[in-house]
C-alpha positions, 0 to 999 in steps of 0.5 A, a space after each residue: 355534846 356539851 353538858 349545858 347544866 354548867 352553863 347555868 351554874 357558871 355562866 349565870 354568875 356573870 363576872 361579878 357574881 363569882 365566889 370568893 377565894 375564902 369563906 369569910 362572909 364579913 365585911 373585912 377587906 383586909 385580904 384585898 391587896 389591891 387597896 380597893 374597896 373589896 370589889 376587886 377582880 382577879 385576872 389570870 392571863 394564860 399565855 402559850 410559851 411554845 415555840 410557835 408563838 413569837 409573832 403572837 408574843 411581839 404583838 401582845 407586848 404592844 398591848 398595854 394590858 394594864 391600861 385596859 383593865 377597869 376598876 380595882 384588879 389583881 393581875 397574874 400570869 401563867 402558861 399553858 405548860 402544866 408539866 413541872 418536869 418538861 420545859 426550860 428546866 427539869 424543875 418547876 419553872 415560873 408559870 408551870 403547873 399552877 405557879 405564877 410568873 412573878 407576884 400578882 400585879 395591881 394598879 399600884 405596882 410601880 411601872 406596872 406596864 413594864 412589869 406586865 411586859 416583863 411577865 410576858 417576855 421573860 416567862 410567858 413566851 418562847 423566843 428563838 435566840 437565833 432569830 432575834 436581832 442583836 444591837 451592840 449599841 443598845 442602851 439598857 435603861 432603868 425602865 426598858 422601853 419596848 419599841 416594837 422590836 424584840 432583840 436579844 439586847 432588849 430581853 437581856 435588859 428586861 429579864 436579865 442576861 438569858 433570863 428569857 429562856 422560858 420555852 415550854 413543851 409542845 403539849 398545850 394544856 390551857 384548861 389544866 393550867 387554869 385548874 391548877 391555878 384555881 386549885 391553889 387559889 382557895 384555902 380548902 381545895 376540893 378532892 378533884 384538885 388532888 393529884 400528882 401536880 397538886 401535891 408536887 408544887 405550891 401555889 402561893 402566888 395563885 392564892 394571893 391572886 385570888 384571895 378575897 377577890 369578888 370576881 375571877 376572870 381568865 384570859 387564854 391567849 394562844 394559836 393552839 387548841 387545848 390538849 389537857 391531860 384530863 380529856 382524851 385526844 379528840 374529846 371536845 367536851 370540857 365538862 370534866 374541867 367545868 365540873 372541877 371549876 365549879 367545885 373549886 367555887 371561884 366561878 371564873 369567866 373564861 375568855 379565849 383569844 385563839 385559833 380562827 375557827 368557825 363553821 367547821 373551818 380553821 383559817 390561818 392555822 399557824 399553830 397546827 390546832 385541831 378542831 376538837 381542841 378549839 371546840 374545848 375552848 369555845 365550849 368553856 367560853 360559852 359555859 362560863 359567859 366569856 368571849 371567844 375571838 380569833 387571834 389571827 386573821 386573813 390579810 390578802 393571801 397571808 395571815 397576821 395576828 390581830 390587834 390584840 389590844 382591841 380584842 383584850 379591850 372587848 374581854 375587859 368590857 365583860 367586867 
């Protein structure tokens, strides 16, 4: 059973009640890189870059995420791949083990909608080259436009030739990925952040995402449950991770677009999720005051990815 004490300590902060990423108590807003008035929300989007997510990726690219975010914000992308050795290369790939995919984005980022797509398509998702179309007449514009079709040519244009080979491992560690990024987001991480991964890689991107933010939100987007290393398989109680999040002091509000699971039944389980892994996400969402929504829905005898833009707009309404 979830230890409800953390529901008060994390969830009661609401989205605008979270801690700052530094200990500066004065009114100096120099650390606010968004150019806003200091009321800046840092949003970390955690995507699943395993090989089962191509349909999800295509639909996510259609959501103009930057247009959904109100007020002043900083936006960073990472993945559920928490192991720096496995994945596309044997080293630390962007989005692995507490690193971001590219620098944080703000409302002032040039062509910000395209940069969001670049982060998602080039590092945040996994593509099967053999299943992608190839158009010899494709024209690569200076600012690539996504028309709903993911082709090899579009990806080569957006990411650089073969710059989109970013498949992660099959062990999706969403809660661990959130922990690693939050650990790198503060000047003085607690002892609970220490460990092999925290000492192997640096998180300058995560620090610039969270530094000086007045609130922190996390959105996890996946068809899988959580399999983070900090918990035993079968354990649905994420209290250990909630404790670490609280010790870090950023008070994230975590929302999840995940498997369609309710009343003990998983519907449209394209990712092969386990109930205990989904329970972890749902318990974390409850404890931090976020929102859990299904990523798939039944359509007649089939299943389909939901309208992701509508779901993410509901996440943004929490702001």
